[in-house]
C-alpha positions, 0 to 999 in steps of 0.5 A: 450361471449368470445373474438373469438365470439365477433370478429365474431359478430363484423365482421358480424356487420361490414358487415351489416353496410357496406351493409346498408350504401351502400343502404342508400348512393345509395338511397339518392345520387340523392336527393336534399331535405335537409331533406333526407340528415338529415335522411341519416346522422341520419341513418349513425350515428345509424349504427356506434353506432350499431357497438359500441353496438356490441363492448361493451357488458353489461360488460361495461354497461354504455357505452352500455346503452349510445350507445343504447340511441343514436342508438334508438333516431337516428333511430327514428329521421331518420324515422320521418325525412323521413316521414316529407320529404315525406309529405313536397314534395310539396316544393321539387322535389319528389325523394322518394316514398311516400308509402315507406316514410309513412311506414318508418314514421310509423316504426319510431313512433312504435319504439318511442312507444317501448321506453315507455314500463314500462319493459324497465325501470326495465331491470336490476332488478332480480325477487325475489322469496320466497321459504321456507322462503329463498329469492332467486333472479332469472334472468328474462326469458326475458330481455326487453332491449335485446328485444328492441335492436333486434326490433330496429335492425329488424327495421334497416333491414326493413329500408334498404330493403325499401330503396333498393326498393325505389332505384329501384322504383324511 
């Protein structure tokens, strides 16, 4: 990816982060439950780290992997935090739609399960092919790390849509 493409990607990523942050803050501005604020804080960290993922490609693979780990864990933590907050609503006022909280919790657990797929440990290895006694190393057709990154990004989009819906429902 050349410099111009990276700047365009980072620009679109920044727009996404701005819209997502707006939906999160608008949703949780009227909440009083500290668990919602914890979830909001984790979501905001995951969005900022998402910009880091877009900024540092696999040219800087160590930084990219560290950003991926932080992005994955903060997004899962936020979704699970929203689920816990919704389940503990007997102790706090109900400022969040129960169904949306359950859906976000389920998304969080699905994303957590994705971290344990065996292909994710071997995303950087090449496939070995023997051809006429010659060993050839070929890049795999599907990069599991990229697929998981995209699934987490789609999970972030779904969270943003759910939070916008929650804003208008409550």
